[in-house]
N, C-alpha and C positions, 0 to 999 in steps of 0.2 A: 760078770754079767755081760752077755753078748749084746752087740750093737745092732739094732734093727734098722730097717729102712725108714721107719717112722722117726727114729732118733736122729737120722741124718737129714730130715726134712722139717726143720723148725724155722721159726722166724729169724733166729740168729745164726743159722747155718750159712756158710759162704760156699756156694758150689764151685767146682773147678772152673777155670777161665774158659775152657773149651765149651762148657755148658752155659756159663754165666753170660757170655757175650750174645749168643743167639737168643737166649731168654730175654735179655734186656732189649735187644733189637725188636723182638716181637712186641713188647710193650710200646715201643716208640711207633711202630707201624700201626698198632691198634688205635693210638690216640692222635696220630699226626694230622689227619684230615680235620679233626675237631680243633686241634691246637692252632692251625693256621687259618681256620675259618673266620675267627673273630677279627684279627687284624685286617684280613681281606675285606670283610663286611664294613667295618668301621672306617678303614682307610678309603675304601671306595665311596662310601657315603659322604666323606669329607672332601672328596675330589683330590686326593693325594696323587702325585706322579708315580710312574712305575718304579723308579729307584727308591722313592720313599716307602712305597708298599713293600718292596723287597727288604728294606731296612726294618720295617715293622715286624715282618715275619722272622727275620734273623734275631731281633731283640726278643721276640716272644719265645722262640725256641731256647735261646740262651738263658733267660730268666726262668723258664719252666724247668730246665735242667737243674739250675741252682736250687730252686724251691723244692724239687723232688729229692735232691740230695739231703737238704735240711730236714725234710719230712721223714725220710727213711733212716738216715744215720742219726740225726738229732745231736744237739749240743745244749748243755745246760737245761733250760726249761722250754726249748723249742724243738718240736718234732715228735710225732706220735710213735716213731720207730716201728712202723709196720710197712708192708709193701704197697704204698700209695703213690700214685703218679699225680703230679700237679699240672694244671693247665689253665688258660684264661677262661673265665666263666662266661657263659652265654647270657646269664641274668643281667649283665651290665651293658649289653649291646645297645638297647633302646636308650637308656639314660646317657650313655657316652656319646651317641650320635646327637642327641638333643643338646648336650653340653657343648660339644665341639661345634655344632652349627651356630649356636648363639654366642659363645664366648671364645671359640678357638681351641685348638688341640692342647695348648698349654694348660687350659682350665681343666681338661680331662685329667692331666697328670697331677695337678694340685689336689683335685678331689680324690684321686686314687691314693695318693700318699696319705691324705687325711683319713680315708676309709681304712687303710692298713693300720694306722696308729690306733684308731678306734677299736679295731678287732683285737689288737694286742692287749689293750687296756681292759676290755670287757671279757676276754677269754675265760679267766677264772670264774667270773660270775655266770657266764653262759654255761659253763661246764656243770654248774650246780643243777641245771635243768635235766641232767641225766636221769633223775628219778622219774621224769615224765616220759621215759622211753622204755617201758617194759616190753616183753616179747610181742604183745599184741600190737604195739606201736612200731617197734623196730622192724618186725616182719612185714607189716603193711607198708612202711616207708621203703624198704628194700624192694618189695614187689613193685611198688609204684615207680621206683627208679628204673627198673628193668623195662617195664611197660612203656614209660614215657620216652625212653631212649629209642624205642622201635621207630619213632618218627625220624630220628637221625639216620638210621639204617635205610629206611624207605627213601629219604631224601638223597642219599648217596646213589641208590639204584635209579631213581628218577633223574638225577643229575641235572637239575635246573630246568626241566621241561616246563614250558609255560602253562600247558593245560594239565600238568600233573600226571600225565600218562607216560609210563616208562617204555622205552624202546624194547621190543622183545629180545634183541641181542643183549642189552644190559641185564635183563631179567635172567637170560640164559647164563651169562657169566657169573652173576650173583649166585644162582643155583649151583653152577659148577664148582665155584669156590667153596660153597657150603658142603657140597658132596665130597670134595677132596678132604676137607677137615674131618668129616665124619668117617671116611674110609681110613684116614691116618689114625684116628682115635681107635678104630676097630681092629685094624690089621697090623699097624706098624709096631716096632719094638717100643718099649717104654721111653727110651731116650728120645725117639723121634716124636712120639705122641705129645711130649712136653712142649714141643714147638709146632704143634699142628696148625695153629693159626698162621704163623710165619710161613710155613711150607705152603699152606693154602693160598696165601697172598702171592708167593713167588710163582707157584704153578699158574694161578690166574693171570698174573702179569705177563708171564712168558706166552701163554696162550693168546692173550690180547694183542701181542705183537703181530699176530697173523691177520688181525683185522685192521685195515687202514684207518688211521685217525683215532683208534681206541686208546693208544698210549701216546701222550703228548710230552716229549722230552725236548721240545724246541727251546725251552728256556735254559737248558743245561749249557749250551754253547755260549749264551750271553752272560751267564752268571760268572762272577769272579771266584777265584780259588780261595781267597781269604778276605774276610771283612770284619773289622773290629767294631764291637758294640760299645758305644760311649755314652756316658750319662748326659741327660738333658740335650739330646741331639737336636730337638726341635725348639729349644729355648728353655729358659727357667720357668718353672711352674707358676701359674697364677691362681689366686684363691677367690672363689665366688661362693658365698654362703649357701645359696640355693643349690648349687652344684654339689657342694660338700654334703648337704643334707640328703640329697637323692642318692649319692654314693654310699652314705652311711646305711641307708635302707638296703642297698645292694649288699653291704657287708653283713647285715642280719640274715638276709636270704642265703648268702654264701655259708655262714656258720650253721644255719639250719640244714642245708644240703650236706655239708661236710660232716656234720654230726652223724647223719644217716650213713654216709659212706664209711666213716671210721668204725661205727658199730657193725656195719656189714662185713668189713674186712676182718674185724676181730672175730666175728662168728665163723667166717670161712677158715681162718688159720688157727682157730681154737685158742685164741688169746684175747679174752674179753677186755674191752676198753673201759677203764675206770675214769673217775672224774679228773684225776691228775693227768692221765694220758690224754684225755679229751681236751683239757685246757692246753696242754703242750702242743697238740695238733692244731688247735685253733690259733695259737700264737704263731705257729709256723705259717699258716695261711696268711695271717696279718703281715708277717715279715716279708713273705713273698710278694704281697701286694704293695708294700712300701718300696721294695727293690724294683718291682715292676714300674711304679711311678717314676722312679729315678732313672731307669734305663728305657724310658719311652715306650712302655707297654702297659698292661691293664691289670685288673684284679685277678687273683689266682685262687683256685679251689681244687679239691680232689676230683679226678676224672673217674666217673662211675664205670665207663666201659672197661677200664683196667681192673676194676674190682671183679667184673665178670671173667676177665682173662685169668686172674689168680684162681678163681673157682674152677675154671675149665681145665687149666694145666695141673692144678694141685700142687704147684710149687709155692711154698710159703715164705721163702727167704726174702727178707727186706732188702738184701743186697742186690737182688735182681732189679729192684726199682732204682737202687743207687747206680747200677751200671747203666740203666736206661737214662737216668739223669745225666750221667757223663756223656752218653751218646748225644743227647739233646744239646748239651753245651757245645760239643764239637760241631754239630749241625748248624748251630747258631753262628759259629765262627767260619764255617765253610759253606758259603751260599751255593756252590756248584753241587756239593753232595746233597744239600737240601732240595735242590731242583730235581735230582734223580729220584729221591723218595717221593717228592710231590707228583711225579709222573705215574704213580700207581693208579690205575683206573678207579673211579669212584664206585662203579658197579661191583668191582672185586672187593672193595672195602665194605660195600653194603652186604655182600654175602657173609663175610666174616663178622660183620656187626650183628647179624641175626643170631649167630651162635653166642657172641659175647654178651649181648644185652639179654638174650634169653636165659643165660646162666645167672645173671643178676636177679632176674625175676624168680628163677628156680630157687636161688638162695633165700629169697624172702619167703617162699612157700615152705622151705625147710625150717626156717625160724618159726613160722606160724604153726608148724606141726607140734610145737611145744605148748601151744595155747589150748586151754580147755574151752571149746566152743559151745556157747549157749546163744540164745537169740541176741543178747546184748553185744557179745563179741563179734558175732556175724554182722551185726549192723555197723559196728565200728569199721570193719574191713570193707564192707560193701559201699558205704557212703564215701569213705576216704578215697577208695579207688575210683569211684564215679566222679567225684569232684576233681581228682587229679587228671583224669582222662579228658575232661571237657575241653581244655585248650589244645589237647592233642588231636582230637577228632574235629574240632571247630576252632582253628587258630585265631579267628577274628571275633570270638564270642565276647571278649571284654573290650572291644575296640572303642566303645562309647563311654568307658569309665575313666576316672581320673588316672593320671600317670602313677601315683603311689599305689593305687589298687592293682593296676595291670602289672606293675613291677613285681608284686607278690604273687598274684594269682595266675599270671601268664606262665609262670613256672609250675608245671604240674607237680614237681617234686616238693616245692615249698608249700603249695596249696594243700597237697595231700598230707604232708607232715603236720601242718597246723591243724587240719581237720581231724586227723587221727588222735593227736594229743588232746584236743578239746573234747572229742566224743568219748575218749577213754576216761577223762576226768568226770564227764557228765554221767556216763552209763555204768561206770565201774567204781563209783565213789565208795568210801568206807561205809557210809550209812546204808547204801544199797546192798553191799556184801553182808552187812549185819542183819538186814531185813530178810534177804532171800537166801542167805547162806552162801558158802563157797560153791563154785561150779562142780558138778559131778565129775569124778575122776575117770573120764572116758577119753580114749585116744582120739586125736583129731580126725582120724578117718571114719569115726562113728558120728561125726557132727551132723551129717545129713539125716540120719535116723533119729537123732535126738536122744533124750534120756531113756527112752524105751529100750534102747540097745543094751542097757545094763542087764536086763533080764536074760539076754542071750549069752552073757558072759559066764553064767554059773551052770555047772553041770546038772544041778537038780532043779533049775528054774522051771516053773510051770507056765504054760501059755506061749503065745507067739512073740511076745515083745512088742506088739503093735499098740499097746495101751500105755498111758503114762504111769510110771511106777516110781517109787523112791527107795533108794538103797539104804538099808539099815546097817549099822556098824557092829552091833552086838551079835555074837553067835547064838543062833536059835531064835532070834527075834522074828516076829511076823510083820508082814507088810500091813499098813493101816487099812481099815475097812472104809474110811472116809478120807477125803483130801482136806486141805487147809480151809476150804470154803464150806465144808460139811457135806459135800456131794459123795454118794457111794462110789467106791472103787471096785472094779470088777475083778481085780487080781488078788490072789492070796498066796504069797510065796514065802518060803523059808530060806534064809541065807544058809548055804552049806557050811558044814563044820570045817573050820580052818585046819584042824589037826588032820582031817581026812584028806583034804585037797591041797594043803599047803598054801603057798602064796597065791595060787590061782583062785582061791575063794574070794578074793577082792581084786577089783581092777587095779592095774598098775597106775601109780600117780603120774 
């Protein structure tokens, strides 16, 4: 049996080092800005000094690398063993600032460790919720992840402007980076197209060197060559019950988001995630969070932007994520190298982010293509996406609500996931399916035209297909002359003979 390129591109394939390193570095660059943002935000809000902020970043990168290696390689019952990258979650930013302001930074680490232990303990129970993630829910959640992350890409392009208006130069560099990625995908050899995002970032950064002040590498000279990350650098953790409760809620949000990410990556690499794998991945999240609390950093989750990168490059190997994890560990121990990577202009990252996050959304649409759309399913998607995008288009919409509420619903991903799950249970319950029957077997691209499109599928169908009809299964059966409410039906169609037309006589499931 001959070996095909598909056989050489599996989750368990180890690419040659010459390809493995640039593919891993590409993942690091895709997540780097998001990875260092949380320690910068939290440390700045707590008034930490420059050296302490630098230490937070190093510790964050170091633990992110360890957590990524555990997630991708796996040991015993820890790790989903898929190409997932781990990083500090943004969902914990608000609670951590509140905890640190009231009780000090050591209370953050105590609550973080407790949150990680909670995640490890409840992982197998949370994994049983997988039955609540059919394609209508998973596709919607993946779509929401991609759409919600566009705010991150826009934030990189705006780069902190107070009025929210981006500099035309920044927009130009973002567009140029995106164009380079597209051209590489279109014209470059396959080996180069696999690292199109990395090359786009390199080209964008080199071009930005021509613009004064665009690339800031002033911190490279001040950074040391080597810095050791030590446990409990800021002191032993302290335990505050209210702080622990708020971080446990963060843990539930993390597990909800990570479930969507793991299902998404499973769809992309064509290795569906089962309950056991899901539990193993959630345990790895919990373990990374515990290690984060010990090494003076924060809760960890899967990074959705890297899910988009897997989809864009088409490289399925989990060992690419392992290599990226190793690079992160090294960056955590080499502050000077970290400072170089940090110098990549935010606008350049924003251009790459449009492609990465757009690919996540497109993956969700691909999953939704498996769904039989009727009015109920359309409503599930429509309302879930709408609820998820509210905090994206109006960031302060829940500003007057209690902290526990904003913690859940300020994250469009968790809000959309919860909405999709509840609506699917409400609108697609077993009793409703028994009452109305299964959805008509029409491809998703016929959803706009509705069930009337069935009439257009058959070679002998009479009429225009613009009136409601019901497909009968038996050969030679006629369409009913009245509907279920007793009203006359204007169409009278005979289903074509299956022997004459073969499988085309009935729509594909």
